[in-house]
OpenMM code with the backbone's topology and positions (N, CA, C; nanometers):
from openmm import Vec3, app, unit

residues = "MET ASN ILE LEU ILE ALA GLU VAL ASP ASN ASN THR ILE SER ASP LEU LYS ALA ILE LEU THR ASN MET GLY HIS ASP VAL VAL GLY VAL VAL SER THR GLY ARG ASP ALA ILE ASP MET THR ARG LYS LEU ASN PRO ASP LEU ILE PHE ILE ASN ILE LYS LEU ASN GLY PRO ILE SER GLY VAL GLU ALA VAL ASN GLU ILE TYR LYS PHE LYS ASN ILE PRO ILE ILE PHE ILE THR VAL PHE THR LYS ASN CYS LEU THR LYS SER LEU GLN LEU PRO GLU ASP ALA VAL THR LEU SER ILE PRO ILE THR LYS ASP HIS LEU GLU TYR SER ILE SER MET ALA LEU SER GLU".split()
positions = [
    Vec3(-8.5642, 0.7950, 5.7316),
    Vec3(-8.4647, 0.8465, 5.6403),
    Vec3(-8.5361, 0.9078, 5.5200),
    Vec3(-8.4911, 1.0228, 5.4761),
    Vec3(-8.5471, 1.0909, 5.3594),
    Vec3(-8.4747, 1.0458, 5.2333),
    Vec3(-8.5527, 1.0011, 5.1349),
    Vec3(-8.4954, 0.9397, 5.0157),
    Vec3(-8.5463, 1.0085, 4.8898),
    Vec3(-8.4542, 1.0341, 4.7968),
    Vec3(-8.4855, 1.0857, 4.6646),
    Vec3(-8.4720, 0.9709, 4.5650),
    Vec3(-8.5688, 0.9583, 4.4761),
    Vec3(-8.5643, 0.8568, 4.3713),
    Vec3(-8.5513, 0.9270, 4.2370),
    Vec3(-8.4509, 0.8897, 4.1598),
    Vec3(-8.4331, 0.9388, 4.0228),
    Vec3(-8.4464, 0.8182, 3.9306),
    Vec3(-8.5613, 0.8047, 3.8683),
    Vec3(-8.5956, 0.6841, 3.7924),
    Vec3(-8.6946, 0.7207, 3.6833),
    Vec3(-8.6936, 0.6453, 3.5730),
    Vec3(-8.7832, 0.6733, 3.4614),
    Vec3(-8.8991, 0.5738, 3.4503),
    Vec3(-8.8837, 0.4555, 3.5053),
    Vec3(-8.9854, 0.3521, 3.4917),
    Vec3(-9.0880, 0.3599, 3.6048),
    Vec3(-9.2135, 0.3771, 3.5686),
    Vec3(-9.3192, 0.3935, 3.6689),
    Vec3(-9.3354, 0.2706, 3.7578),
    Vec3(-9.3176, 0.1512, 3.7025),
    Vec3(-9.3286, 0.0303, 3.7842),
    Vec3(-9.2185, 0.0243, 3.8891),
    Vec3(-9.0979, 0.0595, 3.8489),
    Vec3(-8.9856, 0.0604, 3.9429),
    Vec3(-9.0082, 0.1654, 4.0511),
    Vec3(-9.0573, 0.2819, 4.0113),
    Vec3(-9.0872, 0.3877, 4.1087),
    Vec3(-9.1910, 0.3388, 4.2088),
    Vec3(-9.2981, 0.2784, 4.1596),
    Vec3(-9.4042, 0.2280, 4.2481),
    Vec3(-9.3512, 0.1233, 4.3443),
    Vec3(-9.2712, 0.0291, 4.2914),
    Vec3(-9.2141, -0.0762, 4.3763),
    Vec3(-9.1248, -0.0161, 4.4850),
    Vec3(-9.0362, 0.0746, 4.4449),
    Vec3(-8.9450, 0.1379, 4.5402),
    Vec3(-9.0214, 0.2140, 4.6480),
    Vec3(-9.1164, 0.2964, 4.6047),
    Vec3(-9.1935, 0.3760, 4.7006),
    Vec3(-9.2670, 0.2860, 4.7994),
    Vec3(-9.3299, 0.1803, 4.7508),
    Vec3(-9.4065, 0.0912, 4.8379),
    Vec3(-9.3161, 0.0230, 4.9400),
    Vec3(-9.2051, -0.0327, 4.8946),
    Vec3(-9.1155, -0.1038, 4.9859),
    Vec3(-9.0516, -0.0073, 5.0850),
    Vec3(-9.0021, 0.1063, 5.0357),
    Vec3(-8.9370, 0.2027, 5.1241),
    Vec3(-9.0332, 0.2577, 5.2289),
    Vec3(-9.1553, 0.2878, 5.1885),
    Vec3(-9.2557, 0.3381, 5.2827),
    Vec3(-9.2884, 0.2325, 5.3879),
    Vec3(-9.3032, 0.1085, 5.3441),
    Vec3(-9.3296, -0.0007, 5.4391),
    Vec3(-9.2143, -0.0215, 5.5362),
    Vec3(-9.0931, 0.0155, 5.4941),
    Vec3(-8.9761, 0.0035, 5.5811),
    Vec3(-8.9636, 0.1238, 5.6746),
    Vec3(-9.0527, 0.2230, 5.6593),
    Vec3(-9.0506, 0.3391, 5.7477),
    Vec3(-8.9747, 0.4592, 5.6950),
    Vec3(-8.9340, 0.4557, 5.5686),
    Vec3(-8.8610, 0.5674, 5.5091),
    Vec3(-8.9584, 0.6638, 5.4418),
    Vec3(-8.9141, 0.7868, 5.4218),
    Vec3(-8.9932, 0.8882, 5.3525),
    Vec3(-8.9330, 0.9151, 5.2152),
    Vec3(-9.0114, 0.8950, 5.1106),
    Vec3(-8.9687, 0.9327, 4.9758),
    Vec3(-9.0050, 1.0798, 4.9594),
    Vec3(-8.9024, 1.1657, 4.9594),
    Vec3(-8.9257, 1.3101, 4.9585),
    Vec3(-8.9355, 1.3676, 4.8181),
    Vec3(-8.8968, 1.2888, 4.7181),
    Vec3(-8.9054, 1.3371, 4.5817),
    Vec3(-8.8803, 1.2263, 4.4820),
    Vec3(-8.9401, 1.2423, 4.3642),
    Vec3(-8.9188, 1.1505, 4.2521),
    Vec3(-8.8941, 1.2355, 4.1284),
    Vec3(-8.7838, 1.2095, 4.0599),
    Vec3(-8.7481, 1.2835, 3.9389),
    Vec3(-8.7094, 1.1844, 3.8296),
    Vec3(-8.7051, 1.2340, 3.7047),
    Vec3(-8.6724, 1.1442, 3.5937),
    Vec3(-8.5560, 1.1920, 3.5079),
    Vec3(-8.4970, 1.3068, 3.5436),
    Vec3(-8.3828, 1.3566, 3.4666),
    Vec3(-8.2622, 1.3775, 3.5583),
    Vec3(-8.1451, 1.3753, 3.4979),
    Vec3(-8.0240, 1.4009, 3.5743),
    Vec3(-8.0210, 1.5406, 3.6316),
    Vec3(-8.0641, 1.6386, 3.5530),
    Vec3(-8.0660, 1.7777, 3.6001),
    Vec3(-8.1578, 1.7912, 3.7209),
    Vec3(-8.2758, 1.7286, 3.7151),
    Vec3(-8.3681, 1.7359, 3.8284),
    Vec3(-8.3117, 1.6642, 3.9512),
    Vec3(-8.2381, 1.5562, 3.9294),
    Vec3(-8.1760, 1.4855, 4.0425),
    Vec3(-8.0771, 1.5776, 4.1143),
    Vec3(-7.9991, 1.6506, 4.0367),
    Vec3(-7.9021, 1.7438, 4.0947),
    Vec3(-7.9748, 1.8555, 4.1698),
    Vec3(-8.0723, 1.9160, 4.1028),
    Vec3(-8.1457, 2.0288, 4.1622),
    Vec3(-8.2221, 1.9874, 4.2879),
    Vec3(-8.2887, 1.8715, 4.2828),
    Vec3(-8.3673, 1.8275, 4.3974),
    Vec3(-8.2789, 1.7837, 4.5144),
    Vec3(-8.1590, 1.7363, 4.4857),
    Vec3(-8.0664, 1.7034, 4.5937),
    Vec3(-8.0293, 1.8300, 4.6689),
    Vec3(-8.0029, 1.9372, 4.5952),
    Vec3(-7.9730, 2.0654, 4.6604),
    Vec3(-8.0921, 2.1140, 4.7422),
    Vec3(-8.2106, 2.1031, 4.6863),
    Vec3(-8.3309, 2.1584, 4.7488),
    Vec3(-8.3785, 2.0746, 4.8679),
    Vec3(-8.3813, 1.9421, 4.8521),
    Vec3(-8.4426, 1.8549, 4.9524),
    Vec3(-8.3446, 1.7990, 5.0556),
    Vec3(-8.2149, 1.8003, 5.0221),
    Vec3(-8.1122, 1.7482, 5.1127),
    Vec3(-8.1465, 1.6075, 5.1640),
    Vec3(-8.1682, 1.5113, 5.0726),
    Vec3(-8.2055, 1.3759, 5.1159),
    Vec3(-8.0897, 1.3049, 5.1859),
    Vec3(-8.1235, 1.1989, 5.2592),
    Vec3(-8.0229, 1.1181, 5.3283),
    Vec3(-7.9653, 1.0091, 5.2378),
    Vec3(-8.0391, 0.9750, 5.1318),
    Vec3(-8.0023, 0.8663, 5.0417),
    Vec3(-8.0678, 0.8923, 4.9071),
    Vec3(-7.9969, 0.8551, 4.7990),
    Vec3(-8.0526, 0.8694, 4.6647),
    Vec3(-8.0483, 0.7347, 4.5936),
    Vec3(-8.1620, 0.6973, 4.5347),
    Vec3(-8.1677, 0.5870, 4.4399),
    Vec3(-8.1707, 0.6514, 4.3025),
    Vec3(-8.0776, 0.6124, 4.2143),
    Vec3(-8.0697, 0.6777, 4.0836),
    Vec3(-8.0430, 0.5754, 3.9741),
    Vec3(-8.1239, 0.5835, 3.8697),
    Vec3(-8.1032, 0.4944, 3.7560),
    Vec3(-7.9835, 0.5425, 3.6769),
    Vec3(-7.9104, 0.4480, 3.6225),
    Vec3(-7.7940, 0.4803, 3.5396),
    Vec3(-7.8386, 0.5639, 3.4195),
    Vec3(-7.9525, 0.5251, 3.3604),
    Vec3(-8.0036, 0.5938, 3.2415),
    Vec3(-8.1274, 0.6730, 3.2796),
    Vec3(-8.1163, 0.8044, 3.2716),
    Vec3(-8.2286, 0.8927, 3.3005),
    Vec3(-8.2682, 0.9678, 3.1739),
    Vec3(-8.3834, 1.0307, 3.1758),
    Vec3(-8.4253, 1.1147, 3.0639),
    Vec3(-8.3364, 1.2386, 3.0579),
    Vec3(-8.3234, 1.2938, 2.9382),
    Vec3(-8.2451, 1.4155, 2.9221),
    Vec3(-8.0988, 1.3877, 2.8923),
    Vec3(-8.0221, 1.4943, 2.8781),
    Vec3(-7.8824, 1.4810, 2.8357),
    Vec3(-7.7854, 1.4364, 2.9457),
    Vec3(-7.8276, 1.4409, 3.0721),
    Vec3(-7.7377, 1.4059, 3.1825),
    Vec3(-7.7747, 1.2670, 3.2348),
    Vec3(-7.6813, 1.1732, 3.2265),
    Vec3(-7.7068, 1.0367, 3.2745),
    Vec3(-7.7061, 1.0337, 3.4275),
    Vec3(-7.7490, 0.9217, 3.4817),
    Vec3(-7.7452, 0.9046, 3.6264),
    Vec3(-7.6034, 0.9125, 3.6810),
    Vec3(-7.5084, 0.8546, 3.6082),
    Vec3(-7.3683, 0.8571, 3.6517),
    Vec3(-7.3159, 1.0003, 3.6510),
    Vec3(-7.3469, 1.0762, 3.5465),
    Vec3(-7.3031, 1.2154, 3.5392),
    Vec3(-7.3681, 1.2989, 3.6497),
    Vec3(-7.4949, 1.2728, 3.6768),
    Vec3(-7.5640, 1.3458, 3.7831),
    Vec3(-7.4981, 1.3198, 3.9176),
    Vec3(-7.4632, 1.1948, 3.9430),
    Vec3(-7.3973, 1.1604, 4.0699),
    Vec3(-7.2627, 1.2310, 4.0807),
    Vec3(-7.1877, 1.2359, 3.9723),
    Vec3(-7.0589, 1.3065, 3.9755),
    Vec3(-7.0779, 1.4530, 4.0108),
    Vec3(-7.1845, 1.5162, 3.9614),
    Vec3(-7.2144, 1.6555, 3.9955),
    Vec3(-7.2586, 1.6678, 4.1417),
    Vec3(-7.3425, 1.5751, 4.1862),
    Vec3(-7.3913, 1.5778, 4.3244),
    Vec3(-7.2742, 1.5654, 4.4218),
    Vec3(-7.1802, 1.4773, 4.3909),
    Vec3(-7.0646, 1.4580, 4.4796),
    Vec3(-6.9785, 1.5833, 4.4919),
    Vec3(-6.9911, 1.6766, 4.3990),
    Vec3(-6.9137, 1.8009, 4.4078),
    Vec3(-6.9636, 1.8897, 4.5215),
    Vec3(-7.0913, 1.8751, 4.5609),
    Vec3(-7.1439, 1.9597, 4.6678),
    Vec3(-7.2009, 1.8823, 4.7854),
    Vec3(-7.2160, 1.7504, 4.7742),
    Vec3(-7.2726, 1.6742, 4.8858),
    Vec3(-7.2188, 1.5317, 4.8844),
    Vec3(-7.1692, 1.4897, 4.9984),
    Vec3(-7.1262, 1.3512, 5.0148),
    Vec3(-7.2461, 1.2744, 5.0690),
    Vec3(-7.3103, 1.1981, 4.9830),
    Vec3(-7.4351, 1.1314, 5.0173),
    Vec3(-7.4323, 0.9879, 4.9663),
    Vec3(-7.4899, 0.8952, 5.0417),
    Vec3(-7.4981, 0.7579, 4.9911),
    Vec3(-7.5863, 0.7517, 4.8660),
    Vec3(-7.5377, 0.6787, 4.7666),
    Vec3(-7.6068, 0.6632, 4.6386),
    Vec3(-7.6226, 0.5145, 4.6101),
    Vec3(-7.7394, 0.4774, 4.5604),
    Vec3(-7.7616, 0.3417, 4.5118),
    Vec3(-7.8043, 0.3539, 4.3656),
    Vec3(-7.7262, 0.2906, 4.2768),
    Vec3(-7.7566, 0.2919, 4.1346),
    Vec3(-7.8572, 0.1815, 4.1034),
    Vec3(-7.9646, 0.2180, 4.0332),
    Vec3(-8.0654, 0.1218, 3.9900),
    Vec3(-8.0320, 0.0810, 3.8478),
    Vec3(-8.0335, -0.0499, 3.8214),
    Vec3(-7.9950, -0.0973, 3.6892),
    Vec3(-8.0527, -0.2348, 3.6602),
    Vec3(-8.0556, -0.2688, 3.5333),
    Vec3(-8.0933, -0.4046, 3.4933),
    Vec3(-7.9690, -0.4885, 3.4661),
    Vec3(-7.8523, -0.4260, 3.4724),
    Vec3(-7.7263, -0.4938, 3.4442),
    Vec3(-7.6596, -0.5403, 3.5728),
    Vec3(-7.5619, -0.6276, 3.5578),
    Vec3(-7.4850, -0.6700, 3.6740),
    Vec3(-7.3790, -0.5657, 3.7039),
    Vec3(-7.3379, -0.5603, 3.8279),
    Vec3(-7.2404, -0.4588, 3.8688),
    Vec3(-7.1094, -0.4728, 3.7929),
    Vec3(-7.0668, -0.5947, 3.7639),
    Vec3(-6.9414, -0.6162, 3.6935),
    Vec3(-6.9433, -0.5459, 3.5580),
    Vec3(-7.0547, -0.5558, 3.4854),
    Vec3(-7.0671, -0.4874, 3.3560),
    Vec3(-7.0615, -0.3364, 3.3744),
    Vec3(-7.1268, -0.2868, 3.4771),
    Vec3(-7.1341, -0.1431, 3.4990),
    Vec3(-7.0006, -0.0819, 3.5364),
    Vec3(-6.9286, -0.1489, 3.6234),
    Vec3(-6.8015, -0.0951, 3.6708),
    Vec3(-6.7070, -0.0740, 3.5538),
    Vec3(-6.7067, -0.1676, 3.4609),
    Vec3(-6.6157, -0.1579, 3.3473),
    Vec3(-6.6668, -0.0618, 3.2408),
    Vec3(-6.7928, -0.0728, 3.2017),
    Vec3(-6.8428, 0.0058, 3.0885),
    Vec3(-6.8752, 0.1508, 3.1245),
    Vec3(-6.9204, 0.1761, 3.2444),
    Vec3(-6.9606, 0.3122, 3.2819),
    Vec3(-6.8648, 0.3783, 3.3796),
    Vec3(-6.7577, 0.3088, 3.4114),
    Vec3(-6.6572, 0.3611, 3.5035),
    Vec3(-6.7164, 0.3979, 3.6389),
    Vec3(-6.8046, 0.3121, 3.6868),
    Vec3(-6.8532, 0.3292, 3.8234),
    Vec3(-6.7397, 0.2970, 3.9193),
    Vec3(-6.7375, 0.3585, 4.0334),
    Vec3(-6.6360, 0.3221, 4.1322),
    Vec3(-6.6519, 0.1764, 4.1743),
    Vec3(-6.5423, 0.1152, 4.2113),
    Vec3(-6.5463, -0.0244, 4.2567),
    Vec3(-6.6416, -0.0438, 4.3733),
    Vec3(-6.6548, 0.0596, 4.4576),
    Vec3(-6.7384, 0.0467, 4.5766),
    Vec3(-6.8821, 0.0956, 4.5544),
    Vec3(-6.9196, 0.1204, 4.4283),
    Vec3(-7.0557, 0.1656, 4.3999),
    Vec3(-7.1560, 0.0571, 4.4409),
    Vec3(-7.2672, 0.1020, 4.4982),
    Vec3(-7.3732, 0.0097, 4.5383),
    Vec3(-7.4787, 0.0098, 4.4281),
    Vec3(-7.5164, -0.1103, 4.3840),
    Vec3(-7.6158, -0.1220, 4.2780),
    Vec3(-7.7349, -0.2039, 4.3268),
    Vec3(-7.8489, -0.1752, 4.2691),
    Vec3(-7.9722, -0.2480, 4.2975),
    Vec3(-8.0299, -0.2902, 4.1633),
    Vec3(-8.0426, -0.4206, 4.1437),
    Vec3(-8.0908, -0.4726, 4.0161),
    Vec3(-8.2430, -0.4780, 4.0130),
    Vec3(-8.2957, -0.4543, 3.8942),
    Vec3(-8.4393, -0.4663, 3.8690),
    Vec3(-8.4635, -0.6096, 3.8229),
    Vec3(-8.5668, -0.6797, 3.8660),
    Vec3(-8.6747, -0.6338, 3.9526),
    Vec3(-8.6289, -0.6237, 4.0988),
    Vec3(-8.6893, -0.5303, 4.1700),
    Vec3(-8.6501, -0.4994, 4.3073),
    Vec3(-8.7243, -0.5890, 4.4052),
    Vec3(-8.6492, -0.6438, 4.4978),
    Vec3(-8.7097, -0.7201, 4.6074),
    Vec3(-8.6738, -0.6517, 4.7381),
    Vec3(-8.7534, -0.6758, 4.8402),
    Vec3(-8.7287, -0.6131, 4.9702),
    Vec3(-8.5921, -0.6540, 5.0251),
    Vec3(-8.5572, -0.7820, 5.0121),
    Vec3(-8.4281, -0.8294, 5.0629),
    Vec3(-8.3112, -0.7585, 4.9943),
    Vec3(-8.3170, -0.7471, 4.8619),
    Vec3(-8.2098, -0.6794, 4.7893),
    Vec3(-8.2055, -0.5310, 4.8245),
    Vec3(-8.3218, -0.4722, 4.8421),
    Vec3(-8.3293, -0.3307, 4.8783),
    Vec3(-8.2670, -0.3063, 5.0154),
    Vec3(-8.3036, -0.3885, 5.1121),
    Vec3(-8.2465, -0.3749, 5.2469),
    Vec3(-8.0950, -0.3921, 5.2435),
    Vec3(-8.0474, -0.4906, 5.1683),
    Vec3(-7.9038, -0.5151, 5.1576),
    Vec3(-7.8335, -0.3943, 5.0938),
    Vec3(-7.8906, -0.3409, 4.9859),
    Vec3(-7.8299, -0.2255, 4.9188),
    Vec3(-7.8213, -0.1047, 5.0116),
    Vec3(-7.9289, -0.0814, 5.0871),
    Vec3(-7.9272, 0.0311, 5.1812),
    Vec3(-7.8194, 0.0114, 5.2873),
    Vec3(-7.8087, -0.1093, 5.3411),
    Vec3(-7.7067, -0.1324, 5.4446),
    Vec3(-7.5660, -0.1156, 5.3881),
    Vec3(-7.5450, -0.1565, 5.2626),
    Vec3(-7.4131, -0.1397, 5.1998),
    Vec3(-7.3836, 0.0090, 5.1750),
    Vec3(-7.4831, 0.0822, 5.1268),
    Vec3(-7.4622, 0.2247, 5.0969),
    Vec3(-7.4345, 0.3043, 5.2244),
    Vec3(-7.5016, 0.2709, 5.3313),
    Vec3(-7.4842, 0.3455, 5.4555),
    Vec3(-7.3582, 0.3077, 5.5309),
    Vec3(-7.3001, 0.1930, 5.4989),
    Vec3(-7.1806, 0.1479, 5.5701),
    Vec3(-7.0534, 0.2096, 5.5141),
    Vec3(-7.0640, 0.2754, 5.3998),
    Vec3(-6.9432, 0.3341, 5.3369),
    Vec3(-6.9047, 0.4636, 5.4007),
] * unit.nanometer
topology = app.Topology()
chain = topology.addChain("A")
for resn in residues:
    res = topology.addResidue(resn, chain)
    for name in ("N", "CA", "C"):
        topology.addAtom(name, app.Element.getBySymbol(name[0]), res)
């Protein structure tokens, strides 16, 4: 599976890339801004996107996803340090949004991917 990562923290990027690669997935791109997440989704056509709620630049991860959904229906996993309950209320994430909490573990990553792909 081809995966795009939109994240600002280098440790999180390294962890994600290592686990995903070991699971047999291809990380086709890594970006740190919402605008780049939108542009790279158009260019790379990934099968799955991991995106942090807070990205560099004026476009947040949530705003980037809303733009991406206008042209592509793609599974998204939001990366966050918060619990999903806080996010759903404060950032108006959809009830069915899939989140992955930091620090990332292989078990949580596998579970998040299975949830995102089952929707």
